[in-house]
C-alpha positions as CSV (number, residue, x, y, z in Angstrom):
1,M,33.3,22.5,19.4
2,G,30.1,24.0,18.4
3,S,28.1,22.4,15.5
4,C,28.1,25.6,13.5
5,I,31.9,25.6,13.3
6,A,31.3,24.4,9.7
7,C,30.4,28.0,8.9
8,V,33.6,29.5,10.3
9,G,35.4,29.6,6.9
10,L,32.3,31.2,5.3
11,A,31.4,33.8,7.9
12,L,34.8,35.6,8.0
13,P,35.2,38.5,5.7
14,A,36.9,37.7,2.4
15,T,39.8,40.1,3.0
16,G,40.1,39.3,6.6
17,F,41.3,42.9,7.3
18,A,38.4,43.9,9.5
19,Q,39.7,41.7,12.4
20,V,42.8,40.1,13.6
21,Q,42.8,36.5,12.5
22,T,44.9,33.7,13.6
23,Q,46.8,31.8,10.8
24,I,44.5,28.8,11.3
25,E,41.4,31.1,10.9
26,E,42.9,32.6,7.7
27,D,43.8,29.2,6.2
28,R,40.4,27.8,7.0
29,A,38.7,30.7,5.3
30,R,40.9,30.5,2.2
31,L,40.4,26.7,1.8
32,G,36.6,27.0,2.0
33,N,36.1,25.2,5.2
34,S,37.6,22.0,3.9
35,T,40.1,21.7,6.6
36,P,39.6,19.3,9.7
37,L,37.2,20.4,12.4
38,I,40.1,20.3,14.9
39,Q,43.7,20.8,13.9
40,Q,45.7,18.3,15.9
41,I,48.9,20.3,16.2
42,D,48.5,21.1,19.9
43,P,45.7,22.4,22.2
44,A,46.3,26.0,21.1
45,T,44.9,25.2,17.6
46,V,41.7,24.0,19.3
47,R,41.6,27.3,21.1
48,D,42.1,29.2,17.9
49,S,39.1,27.2,16.3
50,E,37.0,28.1,19.3
51,R,37.8,31.8,18.9
52,A,37.1,31.6,15.1
53,Q,33.7,30.2,15.9
54,A,32.9,32.9,18.4
55,D,33.9,35.7,16.2
56,A,31.9,34.2,13.3
57,E,28.8,33.8,15.4
58,E,29.1,37.4,16.8
59,K,29.6,38.8,13.3
60,A,26.6,37.0,11.9
61,A,24.4,37.9,14.8
62,V,25.3,41.6,14.6
63,A,24.9,41.6,10.8
64,A,21.3,40.3,11.3
65,G,20.5,43.0,13.7
66,G,20.7,40.8,16.8
67,D,22.3,41.2,20.1
68,D,26.0,40.6,20.8
69,K,25.5,37.2,22.3
70,L,27.8,34.2,22.5
71,D,26.6,30.8,21.7
72,T,28.1,28.4,24.2
73,S,26.5,25.2,22.9
74,G,30.1,24.1,22.0
75,N,31.3,24.2,25.6
76,L,30.7,21.3,28.0
77,L,30.2,23.9,30.9
78,G,27.9,26.0,28.7
79,N,27.8,29.7,29.7
80,M,29.4,29.0,33.1
81,W,26.3,30.3,35.0
82,G,26.3,33.5,32.9
83,A,30.0,34.3,33.4
84,R,31.2,33.4,29.9
85,P,28.8,35.6,27.9
86,W,29.3,38.5,30.3
87,L,33.1,38.2,30.0
88,Y,32.9,37.8,26.2
89,K,30.8,41.0,25.9
90,H,33.6,42.8,27.6
91,G,36.3,41.2,25.4
92,I,37.4,38.4,27.8
93,S,37.2,34.8,26.9
94,F,38.2,31.8,29.0
95,D,38.5,28.4,27.6
96,I,39.8,25.0,28.7
97,Q,40.9,22.4,26.3
98,E,41.2,18.8,27.4
99,V,43.1,16.1,25.3
100,D,43.4,12.5,26.4
101,E,44.8,9.5,24.5
102,V,45.5,5.9,24.9
103,W,47.9,3.9,22.7
104,G,49.0,0.4,22.2
105,N,51.7,-1.3,20.1
106,G,50.8,-4.6,18.4
107,T,54.2,-5.6,17.0
108,G,57.8,-4.6,16.9
109,G,59.2,-1.8,19.1
110,S,61.7,-2.0,21.9
111,A,61.6,-2.7,25.6
112,S,62.3,0.1,28.0
113,G,64.9,-1.9,29.8
114,N,67.5,-4.6,29.1
115,D,65.2,-7.4,30.1
116,G,64.7,-8.7,26.5
117,A,60.9,-8.2,26.5
118,A,59.4,-7.4,23.2
119,G,58.1,-3.9,22.7
120,S,54.6,-5.2,21.8
121,G,54.3,-6.8,25.2
122,T,54.7,-3.7,27.3
123,G,51.0,-2.8,27.6
124,P,49.0,0.3,26.7
125,A,50.1,3.9,27.4
126,Y,48.2,6.9,28.3
127,D,49.0,10.6,27.8
128,G,46.9,13.7,28.5
129,V,47.0,17.6,28.6
130,T,44.8,20.3,30.0
131,M,45.2,23.8,28.7
132,P,43.3,26.8,30.2
133,T,43.5,30.0,28.1
134,L,42.6,33.6,28.9
135,T,42.2,35.9,25.8
136,I,41.5,39.6,26.0
137,D,40.2,41.7,23.1
138,T,41.5,45.2,23.9
139,E,38.9,47.0,21.7
140,K,36.0,45.5,23.5
141,L,37.6,45.9,27.0
142,F,38.9,49.5,26.7
143,G,38.7,50.7,23.1
144,L,42.2,49.9,21.7
145,K,41.5,48.6,18.2
146,G,43.4,45.6,16.9
147,G,44.8,44.5,20.2
148,L,44.8,40.9,21.5
149,F,46.3,39.6,24.7
150,N,46.8,35.9,25.4
151,V,48.1,33.8,28.4
152,S,47.8,30.0,28.7
153,A,49.1,27.1,30.8
154,L,49.6,23.5,30.4
155,Q,49.2,20.5,32.7
156,T,50.7,17.4,30.9
157,R,50.6,13.9,32.3
158,G,51.0,10.2,31.4
159,R,53.8,8.4,29.6
160,S,55.1,8.6,26.1
161,I,54.8,5.2,24.3
162,S,57.2,6.6,21.6
163,Q,59.9,7.4,24.0
164,D,59.5,4.3,26.2
165,H,58.9,1.6,23.6
166,L,58.9,2.8,19.9
167,A,62.4,4.4,19.3
168,N,60.9,6.5,16.5
169,F,62.3,9.7,14.9
170,N,59.0,11.4,15.8
171,P,56.3,10.5,18.4
172,V,53.2,8.7,17.2
173,S,51.3,11.6,18.9
174,G,52.1,15.3,18.9
175,F,50.5,15.5,22.4
176,E,53.1,13.3,24.1
177,A,55.1,15.5,26.5
178,D,57.2,15.3,29.7
179,R,55.0,15.5,32.8
180,S,54.7,19.1,34.1
181,T,52.5,22.0,35.0
182,R,53.8,25.1,33.1
183,L,53.2,28.5,31.6
184,F,52.7,28.0,27.9
185,E,52.2,31.3,26.0
186,L,52.2,34.9,27.1
187,W,52.0,37.4,24.3
188,Y,50.4,40.6,23.0
189,Q,49.3,41.1,19.3
190,Q,48.6,44.4,17.7
191,S,47.3,45.0,14.2
192,F,47.9,48.0,12.0
193,L,46.9,49.2,8.5
194,K,43.3,48.0,8.9
195,G,44.4,44.5,9.7
196,K,46.9,44.1,6.9
197,L,49.8,44.1,9.3
198,D,50.0,42.6,12.8
199,V,52.9,42.2,15.2
200,K,52.9,39.6,18.1
201,I,55.5,39.9,20.9
202,G,56.0,37.7,24.0
203,Q,56.4,34.1,24.9
204,Q,55.2,32.2,21.7
205,D,54.7,28.7,20.3
206,L,55.6,29.0,16.5
207,D,54.0,25.7,15.4
208,T,50.5,27.2,15.2
209,E,51.7,29.7,12.5
210,F,54.8,28.4,10.7
211,L,55.4,25.1,8.9
212,I,51.7,24.2,9.0
213,S,49.9,22.1,6.4
214,D,46.3,22.6,7.2
215,Y,45.2,19.2,5.7
216,A,48.0,17.4,7.5
217,S,46.9,18.8,10.8
218,L,44.1,16.1,10.8
219,Y,46.7,13.5,11.8
220,L,48.0,12.6,15.1
221,N,51.6,11.6,14.4
222,A,53.7,14.5,15.5
223,N,55.4,14.7,12.1
224,F,52.2,16.0,10.5
225,G,52.2,19.0,12.9
226,W,55.7,20.4,13.6
227,P,57.7,18.4,11.2
228,M,60.3,15.6,11.9
229,A,63.5,17.7,11.0
230,P,63.1,20.6,13.4
231,S,61.7,18.4,16.0
232,V,64.9,16.3,16.3
233,N,67.4,18.8,15.0
234,L,66.8,21.9,17.2
235,Y,67.4,22.3,20.8
236,G,64.5,20.7,22.6
237,G,62.6,20.7,19.3
238,G,62.6,24.5,19.1
239,P,59.7,26.8,20.1
240,S,57.0,24.3,19.5
241,W,54.4,22.7,21.8
242,P,54.7,22.1,24.7
243,L,57.5,24.7,24.7
244,S,57.6,28.3,23.8
245,S,60.1,31.1,23.6
246,P,60.4,34.9,23.8
247,A,59.8,36.0,20.2
248,I,58.6,38.7,17.9
249,R,56.4,37.7,14.9
250,I,55.5,40.0,12.0
251,R,52.7,39.2,9.5
252,Y,51.8,41.2,6.5
253,R,48.9,40.5,4.2
254,P,48.8,43.0,1.3
255,S,45.9,41.1,-0.3
256,E,43.7,38.1,0.2
257,K,46.1,36.0,-1.8
258,F,49.5,36.9,-0.3
259,T,50.8,36.5,3.2
260,F,54.3,37.2,4.5
261,M,55.5,36.1,8.0
262,F,58.7,36.5,9.8
263,A,59.7,35.6,13.4
264,A,62.8,36.0,15.5
265,A,62.7,33.7,18.6
266,D,65.0,32.1,21.1
267,D,66.1,28.8,19.6
268,N,66.3,26.9,22.9
269,P,63.1,27.0,25.0
270,P,64.3,24.7,27.9
271,G,67.8,26.2,28.0
272,N,69.5,22.8,27.4
273,R,73.3,22.8,26.9
274,Y,73.2,19.9,24.4
275,N,71.1,19.2,21.4
276,S,72.3,15.8,20.0
277,L,71.4,13.1,22.3
278,P,72.4,10.0,20.2
279,I,75.8,11.4,19.2
280,Q,76.8,12.9,22.6
281,Q,75.6,10.0,24.6
282,A,77.1,7.4,22.2
283,T,80.5,9.1,22.6
284,G,80.2,9.4,26.4
285,S,80.5,13.2,26.2
286,I,77.2,13.4,28.2
287,S,75.4,10.9,30.4
288,G,72.5,10.6,32.6
289,Y,69.0,12.0,32.5
290,N,70.0,15.4,33.8
291,S,72.0,15.8,30.6
292,D,69.2,14.7,28.3
293,P,69.0,17.4,25.6
294,T,65.5,16.2,24.6
295,S,64.2,16.8,28.2
296,Q,61.5,19.6,28.4
297,T,61.8,19.8,32.2
298,T,65.5,19.5,33.2
299,N,66.2,23.2,33.4
300,G,62.8,24.1,34.9
301,A,59.3,22.6,34.3
302,N,57.2,25.7,35.1
303,G,57.7,27.4,31.6
304,T,59.1,30.6,33.1
305,N,62.7,30.1,31.9
306,F,62.5,32.9,29.2
307,N,65.8,31.7,27.9
308,M,67.7,34.2,25.8
309,G,71.3,33.1,26.0
310,T,72.0,30.5,23.4
311,G,71.0,31.5,19.9
312,A,68.3,33.1,17.7
313,L,65.9,31.2,15.5
314,L,65.0,33.3,12.4
315,I,62.2,31.9,10.4
316,T,60.2,33.3,7.5
317,E,57.3,32.1,5.2
318,L,55.6,33.3,2.1
319,Q,52.1,32.1,1.3
320,Y,50.0,32.2,-1.8
321,A,46.3,31.4,-1.8
322,L,44.9,30.0,-5.0
323,N,41.2,30.7,-5.6
324,P,40.5,32.0,-2.1
325,Q,36.8,31.3,-1.3
326,P,34.2,34.1,-0.9
327,A,33.1,34.9,2.6
328,D,29.4,34.1,1.7
329,M,28.8,31.2,-0.7
330,S,25.0,31.5,-0.6
331,N,24.8,34.1,-3.3
332,V,27.7,33.0,-5.4
333,T,26.8,32.3,-9.1
334,K,30.2,31.9,-10.6
335,N,32.4,29.0,-9.5
336,P,35.5,30.6,-7.8
337,G,37.5,27.4,-8.5
338,L,39.0,24.8,-6.2
339,P,41.0,26.5,-3.4
340,G,44.7,25.9,-2.5
341,V,47.4,27.4,-0.3
342,Y,51.0,27.2,-1.2
343,K,53.8,28.0,1.2
344,L,57.6,28.5,0.9
345,G,59.8,29.1,3.9
346,G,63.0,28.5,5.8
347,Y,64.8,29.1,9.0
348,Y,68.4,29.9,10.2
349,D,69.6,29.1,13.8
350,T,72.6,31.1,15.0
351,A,73.5,28.7,17.8
352,K,76.3,26.0,17.8
353,F,75.5,22.4,16.9
354,A,77.4,19.2,17.5
355,D,79.0,17.8,14.3
356,Y,78.2,14.2,13.7
357,R,81.4,13.4,11.8
358,Y,84.4,15.1,13.5
359,N,85.6,15.4,17.0
360,Q,87.3,18.4,18.6
361,R,90.7,17.3,17.2
362,G,89.4,17.0,13.6
363,G,89.4,13.2,13.6
364,S,86.6,10.8,13.1
365,L,84.1,10.9,16.0
366,G,82.7,7.5,15.3
367,A,86.1,5.8,15.1
368,A,87.1,7.3,18.5
369,T,84.3,5.4,20.2
370,L,86.2,2.1,19.2
371,N,89.4,3.1,20.7
372,A,89.7,2.4,24.5
373,S,92.5,4.9,24.8
374,S,90.6,7.8,23.2
375,T,90.9,11.1,25.1
376,Q,87.9,13.3,26.1
377,S,88.6,15.7,23.3
378,E,88.5,12.8,20.8
379,L,85.1,11.7,22.2
380,T,83.6,15.2,22.1
381,P,82.0,16.4,18.9
382,R,83.2,19.5,17.1
383,W,80.8,22.4,17.4
384,D,79.7,24.0,14.2
385,R,78.2,27.5,14.1
386,G,74.7,27.9,12.6
387,N,72.0,25.6,11.2
388,W,69.4,26.0,8.4
389,M,66.3,24.3,6.9
390,V,64.1,25.1,3.8
391,Y,60.6,23.8,3.3
392,G,57.6,23.9,0.9
393,I,54.0,23.0,1.6
394,I,51.0,22.4,-0.7
395,D,47.3,22.2,0.5
396,Q,45.0,21.8,-2.5
397,M,41.3,20.9,-2.7
398,I,40.9,18.5,-5.7
399,W,37.2,17.8,-5.6
400,R,33.8,18.9,-4.3
401,P,30.4,17.9,-5.6
402,S,29.0,21.5,-5.5
403,L,29.8,25.0,-4.2
404,R,27.7,24.6,-1.1
405,S,28.5,21.0,-0.2
406,A,30.3,20.2,3.0
407,R,31.9,17.2,1.3
408,S,35.3,17.7,-0.4
409,V,38.6,16.0,-1.1
410,G,41.9,17.7,-0.3
411,V,45.5,16.6,-0.7
412,F,48.7,17.9,0.9
413,V,52.4,17.6,0.4
414,R,55.2,19.0,2.6
415,A,58.9,18.6,2.2
416,T,61.9,19.8,4.3
417,G,65.6,19.8,3.6
418,N,68.7,20.9,5.6
419,G,72.5,20.1,5.9
420,G,73.5,16.7,7.0
421,D,76.8,17.3,9.1
422,R,75.1,18.6,12.2
423,N,71.6,17.2,12.1
424,M,70.0,13.9,12.7
425,I,67.5,14.3,9.9
426,S,68.5,15.8,6.5
427,F,65.3,15.3,4.4
428,A,61.7,14.5,5.2
429,I,58.4,14.5,3.2
430,D,54.9,13.9,4.1
431,A,51.7,13.6,2.0
432,G,48.1,12.6,2.3
433,L,44.5,12.5,1.2
434,N,41.5,13.8,3.2
435,L,37.8,13.3,2.7
436,K,35.7,15.9,4.6
437,A,32.0,14.9,5.4
438,P,32.4,11.3,4.3
439,F,28.9,10.4,5.4
440,R,25.5,12.0,5.1
441,G,24.8,14.1,8.2
442,R,28.5,14.0,9.3
443,D,29.5,17.4,8.0
444,N,32.2,17.9,10.5
445,D,33.9,14.5,10.2
446,T,37.0,13.8,8.3
447,I,38.8,10.6,7.3
448,G,42.3,10.7,6.1
449,L,45.2,8.6,4.9
450,G,48.7,10.0,5.4
451,W,52.3,8.9,4.7
452,G,55.7,10.3,5.6
453,I,59.4,9.5,5.4
454,G,62.4,10.8,7.2
455,R,66.0,10.2,6.1
456,A,68.9,9.9,8.5
457,S,71.5,12.5,7.7
458,S,74.8,11.8,6.0
459,G,76.6,12.8,9.2
460,Q,74.6,10.2,11.2
461,R,75.2,7.5,8.7
462,Q,79.0,8.3,8.7
463,F,79.1,8.1,12.4
464,D,77.3,4.7,12.3
465,R,79.8,3.3,9.8
466,D,82.8,4.7,11.6
467,S,81.6,3.3,14.9
468,N,80.7,-0.2,13.4
469,S,77.1,0.4,14.3
470,L,74.0,-0.5,12.3
471,V,73.7,2.2,9.7
472,Q,70.4,4.2,9.9
473,G,68.5,4.9,6.8
474,N,64.8,5.9,6.1
475,E,61.9,5.7,8.5
476,N,58.5,5.5,6.8
477,H,55.2,5.9,8.5
478,L,51.6,5.4,7.4
479,E,48.5,6.7,9.3
480,L,44.8,6.0,8.8
481,T,42.6,8.2,11.0
482,Y,38.9,9.3,11.4
483,Q,38.0,12.5,13.3
484,A,34.4,12.4,14.5
485,Q,32.4,15.1,16.2
486,V,30.4,13.2,18.8
487,T,28.9,16.2,20.5
488,P,29.4,20.0,19.9
489,W,32.0,19.9,22.6
490,M,33.7,16.4,22.1
491,V,35.6,15.0,19.2
492,M,36.8,11.4,19.1
493,Q,39.5,10.1,16.8
494,P,40.4,6.5,16.4
495,D,43.8,6.1,14.8
496,F,46.1,3.4,13.2
497,Q,49.7,3.9,12.4
498,Y,52.3,1.6,10.9
499,V,56.0,2.4,11.1
500,W,58.8,0.8,8.9
501,N,62.4,0.9,10.1
502,P,61.9,3.0,13.3
503,S,64.5,5.8,13.3
504,G,65.8,4.4,10.0
505,G,66.6,1.0,11.5
506,V,68.2,1.9,14.8
507,A,69.5,-0.9,17.0
508,D,67.3,-2.1,19.9
509,W,68.4,-2.6,23.5
510,S,70.6,-5.5,22.5
511,G,72.7,-3.4,20.1
512,N,72.7,-6.3,17.6
513,R,69.4,-6.2,15.8
514,R,67.2,-3.4,14.6
515,V,63.9,-2.2,16.2
516,G,61.1,-4.1,14.5
517,N,58.3,-2.6,12.4
518,E,55.5,-1.3,14.5
519,A,51.7,-1.4,14.3
520,I,50.2,1.1,16.7
521,F,46.5,1.6,17.6
522,G,45.3,4.7,19.4
523,L,42.1,6.5,20.6
524,H,42.2,10.3,20.9
525,S,39.6,12.6,22.5
526,S,39.3,16.4,22.5
527,L,36.9,18.2,24.9
528,T,36.1,21.9,25.2
529,F,34.9,23.0,28.6
């Protein structure tokens, strides 16, 4: 990350119609550069920030009568022996994002095996990801205005402390993933109507555009990125990092205040047959790792599945920008007010989902697990057609000492709700408070305190009661984090999280007691090569 990234939100045109902006670029501009330096949703958001920086620098240089030159101070490899500026001049950019994390659990948790060991005694865990991205601006390359081509890949490694030892609804890090080397995204985007309308088609990751709270993206817990409900309710978590799906996305921005988005995507990126691991494994209708519906690699780890055969995920979002900020604050005399972005949306999935209450014969699924003579049909969930979720998001700046100050305070609230008979989570909410530029001379740092809660669905609770299991309820998590720009190309982020009632009080390996509350410490680094 270059040190001048603080000017990204100010250098973009107020309307944004002169160029194709990513959703992250647009929100950063509308919120007056009060969002975190890096949005910790996935490495693609770091890439978007890099492209925003490059576009802003190019526009400023050209406006000042300078040459079309790219500042590579925000890259560890600099200009790559002259290759990067030459490629950029011809509309081609090549970036590599590197993320590495180490985590440790101080208390609570669950052992990975039936040896009775406490979760806190299992030692630290490491996870990492490398993402190379090639982006082509078709106008610069061969004169086609408004065109953008993107292809990226992922190399993920390490172990997930959440999966091994924490038993949470959502991982403590959004960067935890099954080990693989895979194609990530492959898409083309074309803008129309002077940038008011753009269409993206191809293999896409939807969590960089939909369901985003820009202030919440500071935090590392996966719930603050792609929320808890779609992560555990959809097949493989849906088209969200590290998975992507064939999709078409349409975005229309009639003015600087309003944005409308719609996407139709395959709902099952890994092509898994099942979606409900706890219910289906608890009843014995599936068993073994090869049937793990949460696996990102069972049906192919190279990312070239291009699955189109299960169902369609239809998602839409309406955005309203309150007091969008001027592109150039240096000559502003009238206070434009404190900015905010408000979003309403929802999705519908056309696939079939396992019912948590009833089996294929219409009886109680949970009660059938207690009967040794239950038939296979009694132990197999009924399949229900369709699934839905609605959500609302608020990102609002509530204080800044002056118009040109880098320091500001922002708050966010996001809530999701959906049906309870075919989902593990029926309701979730997260909220938090961010302080940008907390110390003098640290304009790109942000400190934040976030909280979230997830509610086990009525279907899950009914299954627990009928099967004489510990009844799951609410999981609460609290996160305190500090994102610091160490160099123009390196960001470090120490992090602390506390989780009450993991997975709503799920049983540990013994089956007789609940997983204990967890105190988790982590250190995250992001590098741009």
